[in-house]
C-alpha beads as a LAMMPS data file, in Angstrom:
LAMMPS data file: protein, C-alpha beads

408 atoms
407 bonds

1 atom types
1 bond types

-500.0 500.0 xlo xhi
-500.0 500.0 ylo yhi
-500.0 500.0 zlo zhi

Masses

1 110.0

Atoms # bond

1 1 1 291.486 -111.203 333.091
2 1 1 292.914 -110.318 329.613
3 1 1 290.869 -108.886 326.741
4 1 1 290.736 -112.107 324.696
5 1 1 289.938 -114.133 327.818
6 1 1 287.044 -111.772 328.631
7 1 1 285.714 -112.042 325.086
8 1 1 285.672 -115.831 325.316
9 1 1 284.655 -116.206 328.968
10 1 1 280.983 -116.761 328.268
11 1 1 281.416 -118.905 325.163
12 1 1 283.305 -122.113 325.877
13 1 1 284.633 -124.693 328.300
14 1 1 287.869 -124.069 330.230
15 1 1 289.628 -126.651 328.030
16 1 1 288.483 -124.945 324.838
17 1 1 289.434 -121.503 326.130
18 1 1 292.849 -122.805 327.133
19 1 1 293.392 -124.129 323.590
20 1 1 292.224 -120.833 322.069
21 1 1 294.524 -118.792 324.302
22 1 1 297.451 -121.114 323.643
23 1 1 297.000 -120.800 319.879
24 1 1 296.608 -117.006 320.130
25 1 1 299.832 -116.796 322.109
26 1 1 301.697 -118.935 319.579
27 1 1 300.600 -116.684 316.704
28 1 1 301.477 -113.554 318.672
29 1 1 304.950 -114.951 319.351
30 1 1 305.366 -115.887 315.687
31 1 1 304.543 -112.335 314.596
32 1 1 306.560 -110.568 317.272
33 1 1 309.696 -112.703 317.301
34 1 1 311.631 -113.441 320.526
35 1 1 309.596 -111.990 323.412
36 1 1 309.356 -112.120 327.191
37 1 1 306.268 -113.124 329.157
38 1 1 305.316 -109.508 330.012
39 1 1 305.723 -108.521 326.350
40 1 1 303.521 -111.411 325.215
41 1 1 300.860 -110.507 327.769
42 1 1 300.668 -107.019 326.236
43 1 1 300.815 -108.216 322.621
44 1 1 298.277 -111.032 322.947
45 1 1 295.961 -109.285 325.399
46 1 1 296.207 -112.141 327.890
47 1 1 296.833 -112.121 331.630
48 1 1 300.302 -112.954 332.886
49 1 1 299.149 -116.231 334.538
50 1 1 297.489 -117.294 331.272
51 1 1 300.665 -116.462 329.327
52 1 1 302.753 -118.512 331.765
53 1 1 300.394 -121.470 331.473
54 1 1 300.249 -121.264 327.662
55 1 1 304.022 -120.934 327.340
56 1 1 304.450 -123.971 329.552
57 1 1 302.062 -125.965 327.366
58 1 1 303.774 -124.828 324.170
59 1 1 307.243 -125.528 325.506
60 1 1 306.210 -129.025 326.640
61 1 1 304.760 -129.681 323.181
62 1 1 308.004 -128.611 321.508
63 1 1 306.383 -125.629 319.793
64 1 1 308.338 -122.853 321.516
65 1 1 311.774 -122.738 323.043
66 1 1 313.692 -120.597 325.483
67 1 1 316.135 -118.250 323.767
68 1 1 317.863 -116.765 326.799
69 1 1 317.825 -113.596 328.877
70 1 1 316.788 -110.260 327.435
71 1 1 319.216 -107.349 327.417
72 1 1 320.522 -106.623 330.929
73 1 1 318.412 -104.101 332.820
74 1 1 317.804 -102.941 336.352
75 1 1 315.860 -105.534 338.328
76 1 1 314.937 -109.069 337.421
77 1 1 316.092 -110.165 333.932
78 1 1 313.265 -111.350 331.691
79 1 1 313.693 -114.530 329.661
80 1 1 312.929 -114.541 325.957
81 1 1 310.940 -117.216 324.109
82 1 1 310.572 -117.901 320.398
83 1 1 308.592 -120.249 318.179
84 1 1 310.664 -123.392 317.588
85 1 1 311.107 -123.537 313.800
86 1 1 312.275 -127.153 313.942
87 1 1 308.887 -128.408 315.197
88 1 1 308.013 -129.233 311.593
89 1 1 309.083 -128.768 307.986
90 1 1 307.546 -128.158 304.589
91 1 1 308.465 -128.960 300.989
92 1 1 307.712 -126.668 298.053
93 1 1 307.868 -127.992 294.490
94 1 1 307.766 -126.146 291.165
95 1 1 307.096 -128.441 288.199
96 1 1 307.758 -126.572 284.971
97 1 1 308.252 -127.699 281.420
98 1 1 312.012 -127.146 281.566
99 1 1 312.878 -127.339 285.273
100 1 1 311.825 -129.018 288.505
101 1 1 312.707 -126.883 291.533
102 1 1 312.324 -128.264 295.054
103 1 1 313.018 -126.666 298.443
104 1 1 312.586 -127.815 302.041
105 1 1 312.075 -125.228 304.782
106 1 1 311.492 -125.117 308.525
107 1 1 308.420 -123.493 310.075
108 1 1 310.061 -120.061 310.025
109 1 1 310.331 -120.323 306.243
110 1 1 314.117 -120.701 306.243
111 1 1 315.277 -122.920 303.373
112 1 1 317.230 -125.894 304.717
113 1 1 317.824 -127.740 301.422
114 1 1 317.269 -126.944 297.758
115 1 1 317.739 -128.603 294.364
116 1 1 316.951 -127.696 290.743
117 1 1 316.693 -130.488 288.191
118 1 1 316.161 -130.424 284.430
119 1 1 312.741 -131.759 283.458
120 1 1 313.381 -134.259 280.684
121 1 1 310.240 -136.314 281.280
122 1 1 307.461 -136.432 278.706
123 1 1 304.822 -138.450 280.542
124 1 1 302.979 -137.812 283.793
125 1 1 304.026 -141.174 285.261
126 1 1 307.710 -140.511 284.650
127 1 1 307.371 -136.930 285.865
128 1 1 305.771 -137.938 289.174
129 1 1 308.500 -140.550 289.644
130 1 1 311.237 -137.952 289.051
131 1 1 309.588 -135.356 291.300
132 1 1 309.334 -137.956 294.059
133 1 1 312.961 -139.018 293.712
134 1 1 314.292 -135.448 293.780
135 1 1 312.014 -134.484 296.689
136 1 1 313.224 -137.459 298.728
137 1 1 316.822 -136.471 297.964
138 1 1 316.156 -132.903 299.140
139 1 1 314.552 -134.087 302.386
140 1 1 317.463 -136.450 303.008
141 1 1 319.994 -133.692 302.241
142 1 1 318.356 -131.589 304.953
143 1 1 318.884 -134.443 307.427
144 1 1 315.126 -135.030 307.710
145 1 1 312.650 -137.840 307.265
146 1 1 309.231 -137.514 305.640
147 1 1 307.718 -137.954 309.085
148 1 1 309.014 -134.485 309.929
149 1 1 307.471 -132.905 306.823
150 1 1 304.073 -131.525 307.820
151 1 1 302.913 -130.463 304.351
152 1 1 304.010 -130.338 300.703
153 1 1 302.731 -128.012 297.972
154 1 1 303.315 -128.780 294.292
155 1 1 303.011 -125.952 291.776
156 1 1 302.324 -126.506 288.092
157 1 1 300.248 -125.167 285.210
158 1 1 296.484 -125.580 285.218
159 1 1 293.626 -125.715 287.710
160 1 1 293.062 -128.811 289.866
161 1 1 289.556 -130.310 289.667
162 1 1 288.944 -132.544 292.720
163 1 1 285.864 -134.127 291.115
164 1 1 287.936 -135.692 288.334
165 1 1 291.289 -135.804 290.196
166 1 1 292.992 -134.069 287.298
167 1 1 294.359 -130.734 286.180
168 1 1 292.402 -128.622 283.713
169 1 1 293.828 -126.025 281.297
170 1 1 297.387 -127.413 281.308
171 1 1 298.214 -128.213 277.669
172 1 1 301.877 -127.166 277.868
173 1 1 303.063 -129.941 280.204
174 1 1 302.694 -133.363 278.534
175 1 1 300.532 -135.805 280.465
176 1 1 299.991 -133.386 283.357
177 1 1 296.217 -133.343 282.779
178 1 1 295.651 -137.091 283.008
179 1 1 293.119 -138.397 285.576
180 1 1 294.575 -139.695 288.833
181 1 1 297.493 -137.269 288.936
182 1 1 296.754 -136.095 292.471
183 1 1 296.414 -139.656 293.723
184 1 1 299.835 -140.450 292.256
185 1 1 301.358 -137.407 293.960
186 1 1 299.821 -138.369 297.308
187 1 1 301.379 -141.811 297.058
188 1 1 304.754 -140.397 296.010
189 1 1 304.973 -137.501 298.485
190 1 1 303.714 -138.513 301.923
191 1 1 302.132 -137.602 304.213
192 1 1 300.192 -134.438 303.188
193 1 1 300.309 -132.862 299.731
194 1 1 298.290 -130.440 297.625
195 1 1 298.508 -129.153 294.066
196 1 1 298.260 -125.476 293.127
197 1 1 298.539 -123.274 290.062
198 1 1 302.051 -122.024 289.364
199 1 1 301.053 -118.379 288.705
200 1 1 299.065 -118.343 291.950
201 1 1 302.109 -119.586 293.841
202 1 1 304.380 -117.045 292.144
203 1 1 302.059 -114.310 293.403
204 1 1 302.158 -115.825 296.908
205 1 1 305.949 -115.988 296.692
206 1 1 306.202 -112.305 295.764
207 1 1 303.726 -111.432 298.530
208 1 1 305.708 -113.352 301.148
209 1 1 309.314 -112.836 300.060
210 1 1 309.468 -110.382 297.159
211 1 1 308.057 -107.225 295.611
212 1 1 304.594 -107.616 297.142
213 1 1 305.604 -107.707 300.803
214 1 1 304.310 -104.188 301.457
215 1 1 301.397 -104.283 299.008
216 1 1 297.726 -105.011 299.580
217 1 1 296.456 -105.635 296.052
218 1 1 298.612 -106.607 293.081
219 1 1 298.807 -109.178 290.322
220 1 1 301.609 -111.360 289.007
221 1 1 301.547 -112.146 285.287
222 1 1 303.769 -114.987 284.106
223 1 1 304.563 -115.082 280.389
224 1 1 306.596 -117.959 279.016
225 1 1 305.549 -121.251 277.462
226 1 1 302.058 -120.128 278.485
227 1 1 300.545 -117.142 280.247
228 1 1 298.956 -117.098 283.694
229 1 1 298.125 -114.684 286.469
230 1 1 298.036 -114.787 290.262
231 1 1 295.833 -112.254 292.053
232 1 1 296.464 -110.889 295.549
233 1 1 293.556 -108.888 297.025
234 1 1 293.846 -107.396 300.514
235 1 1 296.895 -109.565 301.083
236 1 1 295.128 -112.824 300.208
237 1 1 295.272 -115.019 297.109
238 1 1 292.051 -114.795 295.090
239 1 1 291.077 -118.028 293.327
240 1 1 287.550 -117.377 292.071
241 1 1 284.501 -119.639 292.304
242 1 1 286.115 -122.588 290.503
243 1 1 289.821 -121.905 291.064
244 1 1 290.257 -120.442 287.571
245 1 1 290.739 -116.773 288.490
246 1 1 293.803 -115.569 286.627
247 1 1 293.502 -117.888 283.610
248 1 1 294.030 -114.859 281.375
249 1 1 295.203 -117.018 278.484
250 1 1 291.517 -117.497 277.690
251 1 1 290.749 -113.815 277.342
252 1 1 289.242 -113.319 273.846
253 1 1 291.945 -110.900 272.776
254 1 1 294.331 -111.403 269.869
255 1 1 297.051 -108.840 269.608
256 1 1 297.598 -109.245 265.903
257 1 1 294.165 -110.005 264.537
258 1 1 294.043 -113.229 262.576
259 1 1 297.426 -114.642 263.545
260 1 1 296.303 -116.059 266.883
261 1 1 292.985 -117.259 265.528
262 1 1 294.769 -119.091 262.751
263 1 1 296.805 -121.038 265.256
264 1 1 295.268 -124.502 265.268
265 1 1 295.514 -124.903 269.042
266 1 1 294.390 -121.354 269.899
267 1 1 291.125 -122.579 271.376
268 1 1 292.827 -125.248 273.482
269 1 1 295.517 -122.945 274.808
270 1 1 293.435 -119.764 274.779
271 1 1 293.454 -117.023 272.155
272 1 1 295.473 -114.600 274.254
273 1 1 298.007 -117.248 275.254
274 1 1 298.514 -118.228 271.627
275 1 1 299.086 -114.545 270.822
276 1 1 301.483 -113.651 273.662
277 1 1 303.434 -116.777 274.680
278 1 1 307.029 -117.589 273.776
279 1 1 305.870 -119.322 270.572
280 1 1 304.118 -116.125 269.507
281 1 1 307.349 -114.141 269.892
282 1 1 309.118 -116.644 267.627
283 1 1 306.305 -116.611 265.051
284 1 1 306.342 -112.823 264.917
285 1 1 310.113 -112.689 264.492
286 1 1 310.007 -115.251 261.684
287 1 1 307.178 -113.426 259.917
288 1 1 309.239 -110.233 260.042
289 1 1 312.125 -112.095 258.390
290 1 1 314.519 -112.496 261.315
291 1 1 317.091 -115.230 260.733
292 1 1 317.828 -117.631 263.600
293 1 1 314.565 -116.981 265.459
294 1 1 314.480 -120.493 266.924
295 1 1 313.382 -119.482 270.428
296 1 1 312.060 -116.491 272.319
297 1 1 315.316 -116.395 274.259
298 1 1 317.250 -115.922 271.002
299 1 1 314.854 -113.207 269.854
300 1 1 315.286 -111.208 273.054
301 1 1 319.073 -111.689 272.978
302 1 1 319.178 -110.417 269.394
303 1 1 316.988 -107.447 270.306
304 1 1 319.367 -106.562 273.123
305 1 1 322.252 -106.747 270.651
306 1 1 320.502 -104.238 268.384
307 1 1 318.897 -106.476 265.718
308 1 1 316.141 -104.329 264.178
309 1 1 313.847 -107.235 263.288
310 1 1 314.165 -108.754 266.759
311 1 1 313.393 -105.367 268.279
312 1 1 310.269 -105.114 266.138
313 1 1 309.133 -108.554 267.347
314 1 1 309.705 -107.529 270.963
315 1 1 307.804 -104.262 270.382
316 1 1 304.875 -106.280 269.087
317 1 1 304.965 -108.512 272.178
318 1 1 305.010 -105.500 274.501
319 1 1 301.998 -104.031 272.742
320 1 1 300.088 -107.307 273.064
321 1 1 300.869 -107.451 276.772
322 1 1 299.452 -103.929 277.106
323 1 1 296.057 -105.470 276.307
324 1 1 296.486 -107.809 279.274
325 1 1 297.572 -105.063 281.670
326 1 1 294.797 -102.734 280.503
327 1 1 292.172 -105.420 281.081
328 1 1 293.570 -106.196 284.531
329 1 1 293.588 -102.507 285.464
330 1 1 289.935 -102.036 284.508
331 1 1 288.760 -105.058 286.513
332 1 1 291.039 -105.213 289.570
333 1 1 292.657 -101.760 289.926
334 1 1 295.893 -103.227 291.361
335 1 1 298.651 -101.194 292.970
336 1 1 301.036 -102.653 290.387
337 1 1 301.485 -105.505 287.925
338 1 1 304.513 -107.774 288.225
339 1 1 305.819 -109.563 285.133
340 1 1 307.682 -112.855 285.310
341 1 1 308.382 -116.007 283.343
342 1 1 310.853 -116.588 280.538
343 1 1 309.312 -113.864 278.357
344 1 1 307.932 -111.527 281.013
345 1 1 311.279 -111.240 282.802
346 1 1 312.641 -109.198 279.867
347 1 1 311.143 -106.090 281.422
348 1 1 313.865 -103.785 280.128
349 1 1 312.791 -104.447 276.530
350 1 1 309.063 -104.973 277.062
351 1 1 308.185 -102.060 279.307
352 1 1 308.674 -99.153 276.830
353 1 1 306.297 -100.488 274.130
354 1 1 303.933 -101.871 276.776
355 1 1 303.602 -98.540 278.587
356 1 1 303.341 -96.577 275.351
357 1 1 300.523 -98.763 274.041
358 1 1 298.846 -98.838 277.471
359 1 1 298.700 -95.036 277.516
360 1 1 296.948 -95.156 274.120
361 1 1 294.402 -97.722 275.291
362 1 1 293.321 -96.562 278.736
363 1 1 293.785 -93.897 281.425
364 1 1 294.034 -96.766 283.927
365 1 1 297.733 -97.527 283.837
366 1 1 299.179 -99.303 286.900
367 1 1 302.905 -99.455 287.447
368 1 1 304.506 -102.419 285.669
369 1 1 307.609 -103.981 287.206
370 1 1 309.589 -107.202 287.186
371 1 1 309.011 -109.681 289.986
372 1 1 311.841 -109.631 292.515
373 1 1 312.170 -113.407 292.894
374 1 1 312.702 -114.338 289.250
375 1 1 312.721 -118.087 288.589
376 1 1 312.381 -118.820 292.329
377 1 1 308.936 -117.209 292.680
378 1 1 306.949 -120.440 292.266
379 1 1 309.018 -122.695 294.530
380 1 1 309.152 -120.020 297.247
381 1 1 305.419 -119.472 296.849
382 1 1 304.908 -123.215 297.297
383 1 1 306.942 -123.043 300.517
384 1 1 304.940 -120.040 301.776
385 1 1 301.640 -121.717 300.928
386 1 1 302.700 -124.958 302.605
387 1 1 303.644 -123.095 305.786
388 1 1 300.064 -121.901 306.361
389 1 1 298.781 -125.480 306.424
390 1 1 301.828 -126.957 308.162
391 1 1 301.674 -124.590 311.122
392 1 1 298.047 -125.575 311.754
393 1 1 298.828 -129.283 311.426
394 1 1 301.857 -129.150 313.696
395 1 1 299.979 -127.200 316.365
396 1 1 297.045 -129.609 316.307
397 1 1 299.334 -132.637 316.480
398 1 1 301.626 -131.323 319.192
399 1 1 298.947 -129.633 321.298
400 1 1 296.833 -132.780 321.309
401 1 1 299.804 -135.012 322.041
402 1 1 299.376 -136.791 318.693
403 1 1 302.575 -138.262 317.257
404 1 1 303.750 -136.835 313.917
405 1 1 303.036 -138.833 310.803
406 1 1 305.369 -141.769 310.391
407 1 1 307.732 -142.091 307.484
408 1 1 306.500 -144.091 304.512

Bonds

1 1 1 2
2 1 2 3
3 1 3 4
4 1 4 5
5 1 5 6
6 1 6 7
7 1 7 8
8 1 8 9
9 1 9 10
10 1 10 11
11 1 11 12
12 1 12 13
13 1 13 14
14 1 14 15
15 1 15 16
16 1 16 17
17 1 17 18
18 1 18 19
19 1 19 20
20 1 20 21
21 1 21 22
22 1 22 23
23 1 23 24
24 1 24 25
25 1 25 26
26 1 26 27
27 1 27 28
28 1 28 29
29 1 29 30
30 1 30 31
31 1 31 32
32 1 32 33
33 1 33 34
34 1 34 35
35 1 35 36
36 1 36 37
37 1 37 38
38 1 38 39
39 1 39 40
40 1 40 41
41 1 41 42
42 1 42 43
43 1 43 44
44 1 44 45
45 1 45 46
46 1 46 47
47 1 47 48
48 1 48 49
49 1 49 50
50 1 50 51
51 1 51 52
52 1 52 53
53 1 53 54
54 1 54 55
55 1 55 56
56 1 56 57
57 1 57 58
58 1 58 59
59 1 59 60
60 1 60 61
61 1 61 62
62 1 62 63
63 1 63 64
64 1 64 65
65 1 65 66
66 1 66 67
67 1 67 68
68 1 68 69
69 1 69 70
70 1 70 71
71 1 71 72
72 1 72 73
73 1 73 74
74 1 74 75
75 1 75 76
76 1 76 77
77 1 77 78
78 1 78 79
79 1 79 80
80 1 80 81
81 1 81 82
82 1 82 83
83 1 83 84
84 1 84 85
85 1 85 86
86 1 86 87
87 1 87 88
88 1 88 89
89 1 89 90
90 1 90 91
91 1 91 92
92 1 92 93
93 1 93 94
94 1 94 95
95 1 95 96
96 1 96 97
97 1 97 98
98 1 98 99
99 1 99 100
100 1 100 101
101 1 101 102
102 1 102 103
103 1 103 104
104 1 104 105
105 1 105 106
106 1 106 107
107 1 107 108
108 1 108 109
109 1 109 110
110 1 110 111
111 1 111 112
112 1 112 113
113 1 113 114
114 1 114 115
115 1 115 116
116 1 116 117
117 1 117 118
118 1 118 119
119 1 119 120
120 1 120 121
121 1 121 122
122 1 122 123
123 1 123 124
124 1 124 125
125 1 125 126
126 1 126 127
127 1 127 128
128 1 128 129
129 1 129 130
130 1 130 131
131 1 131 132
132 1 132 133
133 1 133 134
134 1 134 135
135 1 135 136
136 1 136 137
137 1 137 138
138 1 138 139
139 1 139 140
140 1 140 141
141 1 141 142
142 1 142 143
143 1 143 144
144 1 144 145
145 1 145 146
146 1 146 147
147 1 147 148
148 1 148 149
149 1 149 150
150 1 150 151
151 1 151 152
152 1 152 153
153 1 153 154
154 1 154 155
155 1 155 156
156 1 156 157
157 1 157 158
158 1 158 159
159 1 159 160
160 1 160 161
161 1 161 162
162 1 162 163
163 1 163 164
164 1 164 165
165 1 165 166
166 1 166 167
167 1 167 168
168 1 168 169
169 1 169 170
170 1 170 171
171 1 171 172
172 1 172 173
173 1 173 174
174 1 174 175
175 1 175 176
176 1 176 177
177 1 177 178
178 1 178 179
179 1 179 180
180 1 180 181
181 1 181 182
182 1 182 183
183 1 183 184
184 1 184 185
185 1 185 186
186 1 186 187
187 1 187 188
188 1 188 189
189 1 189 190
190 1 190 191
191 1 191 192
192 1 192 193
193 1 193 194
194 1 194 195
195 1 195 196
196 1 196 197
197 1 197 198
198 1 198 199
199 1 199 200
200 1 200 201
201 1 201 202
202 1 202 203
203 1 203 204
204 1 204 205
205 1 205 206
206 1 206 207
207 1 207 208
208 1 208 209
209 1 209 210
210 1 210 211
211 1 211 212
212 1 212 213
213 1 213 214
214 1 214 215
215 1 215 216
216 1 216 217
217 1 217 218
218 1 218 219
219 1 219 220
220 1 220 221
221 1 221 222
222 1 222 223
223 1 223 224
224 1 224 225
225 1 225 226
226 1 226 227
227 1 227 228
228 1 228 229
229 1 229 230
230 1 230 231
231 1 231 232
232 1 232 233
233 1 233 234
234 1 234 235
235 1 235 236
236 1 236 237
237 1 237 238
238 1 238 239
239 1 239 240
240 1 240 241
241 1 241 242
242 1 242 243
243 1 243 244
244 1 244 245
245 1 245 246
246 1 246 247
247 1 247 248
248 1 248 249
249 1 249 250
250 1 250 251
251 1 251 252
252 1 252 253
253 1 253 254
254 1 254 255
255 1 255 256
256 1 256 257
257 1 257 258
258 1 258 259
259 1 259 260
260 1 260 261
261 1 261 262
262 1 262 263
263 1 263 264
264 1 264 265
265 1 265 266
266 1 266 267
267 1 267 268
268 1 268 269
269 1 269 270
270 1 270 271
271 1 271 272
272 1 272 273
273 1 273 274
274 1 274 275
275 1 275 276
276 1 276 277
277 1 277 278
278 1 278 279
279 1 279 280
280 1 280 281
281 1 281 282
282 1 282 283
283 1 283 284
284 1 284 285
285 1 285 286
286 1 286 287
287 1 287 288
288 1 288 289
289 1 289 290
290 1 290 291
291 1 291 292
292 1 292 293
293 1 293 294
294 1 294 295
295 1 295 296
296 1 296 297
297 1 297 298
298 1 298 299
299 1 299 300
300 1 300 301
301 1 301 302
302 1 302 303
303 1 303 304
304 1 304 305
305 1 305 306
306 1 306 307
307 1 307 308
308 1 308 309
309 1 309 310
310 1 310 311
311 1 311 312
312 1 312 313
313 1 313 314
314 1 314 315
315 1 315 316
316 1 316 317
317 1 317 318
318 1 318 319
319 1 319 320
320 1 320 321
321 1 321 322
322 1 322 323
323 1 323 324
324 1 324 325
325 1 325 326
326 1 326 327
327 1 327 328
328 1 328 329
329 1 329 330
330 1 330 331
331 1 331 332
332 1 332 333
333 1 333 334
334 1 334 335
335 1 335 336
336 1 336 337
337 1 337 338
338 1 338 339
339 1 339 340
340 1 340 341
341 1 341 342
342 1 342 343
343 1 343 344
344 1 344 345
345 1 345 346
346 1 346 347
347 1 347 348
348 1 348 349
349 1 349 350
350 1 350 351
351 1 351 352
352 1 352 353
353 1 353 354
354 1 354 355
355 1 355 356
356 1 356 357
357 1 357 358
358 1 358 359
359 1 359 360
360 1 360 361
361 1 361 362
362 1 362 363
363 1 363 364
364 1 364 365
365 1 365 366
366 1 366 367
367 1 367 368
368 1 368 369
369 1 369 370
370 1 370 371
371 1 371 372
372 1 372 373
373 1 373 374
374 1 374 375
375 1 375 376
376 1 376 377
377 1 377 378
378 1 378 379
379 1 379 380
380 1 380 381
381 1 381 382
382 1 382 383
383 1 383 384
384 1 384 385
385 1 385 386
386 1 386 387
387 1 387 388
388 1 388 389
389 1 389 390
390 1 390 391
391 1 391 392
392 1 392 393
393 1 393 394
394 1 394 395
395 1 395 396
396 1 396 397
397 1 397 398
398 1 398 399
399 1 399 400
400 1 400 401
401 1 401 402
402 1 402 403
403 1 403 404
404 1 404 405
405 1 405 406
406 1 406 407
407 1 407 408
C-alpha cells in the first residue's frame, strides 16, 4: 500500500479514496511531465496497482493520453503517459484604457490563439460588447467552441465588489465601475468567468512565465495611466481582507508636496497615483518648461534623446517612485520589485534616480528590475489564473462523467 493510500486508509470510503488518488496522480503527472507507471508510483507515493487503475480512469475520461514508449532499454519497454492538454481550454483577457489583449490557451498553458485590439470604447456597455466580440473571434480562430472553454479571467483596473456587482477604485477606465458589470461579462463570455485586478494578474504572469518564476516573494508595480501593485508571498498572490492589497495609489504620499494635493481628482485617484502616474510626468515636464510635453511617452523619448528638461522630469518621477519602493520594502521585504506599465517600463531612465533617492531614504533597498513580460504580463497572468480554476473544473466534469458546458 502506498504512502498516500496509507494516510487515507482510515478516513474515507473506497470511492472517495479512489477519487483522491486519481487526482493526486493527475497532479503528479502534470508536474513531472511524460512519465511511466513505475515513475508515477514513485513520484505520487502510490502502489503500482493503484497507479494502473487511476491511469485507466484518467485515460477513459480523456484527461491523460499515451505518449509512446520510453527510451529503449534492456527488458520490457515502459510506456509514457502525459496530461492531455486538449481536455479543456482557457481565455485570458486584459482590458486596458488603450488596448484589449485576449489569448486562448490549452490546459498546459500553451497559447493557441491571440489578438490585440485598440480600445476605442468610452462606455462600459460598448466595452463589454467589444470584448465579447474579440473573445469569440479568438476562440473561433483557435478552432474551438465556447463549450470547450472551461474558464475565462478578465483583468482590468480596480477591485471587484461582489456585494454591489461592480468594480471599485477604477476611475481611469470610463464606465468600468458601473453596477452590473460582472453580470454583463457573464452573459457575454460563457460559461465561467471572473474579474481580477490587472496589477494582480501581471504579478501572476511574471510568477508563472517571467521574472518571478524562481522567486518566493516579490511585488510587481505597474505605473502608467494609474499605479497598482500585485503582491506574491511564498509563491501565492496576496489579496488582503477585502481584495484591495496593492492599491498603492492611495498611499498618503505626494512626491512634490502641494502639486498632487492641488490636483482636483487626487482624492478620487489617490494622492500617490496623482503624483506618479503618466499625467504627473507630463505636468512636471510642462512646469519645468519643456515644449511638446503632450504625453509621458514623448517626455521619455525626449529624455532619451538628451533633452535636459525631459531628463529633469524623469529624475523627479524616479525619485517619487523611490517613495513607493521604500514603503514596500519596509512592509513586505520582497526579494525584488518589478516595474511595468507605460511609465514603469522605462527602467533604463528611472532606475538611477530611483536607486539614488532610495539609498537616501532607507537602508532597506530591494533590487529593482523591469518585468520580463512587458505588455503581455496581464493577459498571460489572466491565462495562468484561469488555468488553476479550469483544471479543477475539467477534472470534476470528466471524472464524474459530466458533459462539458454547452455552447451558448
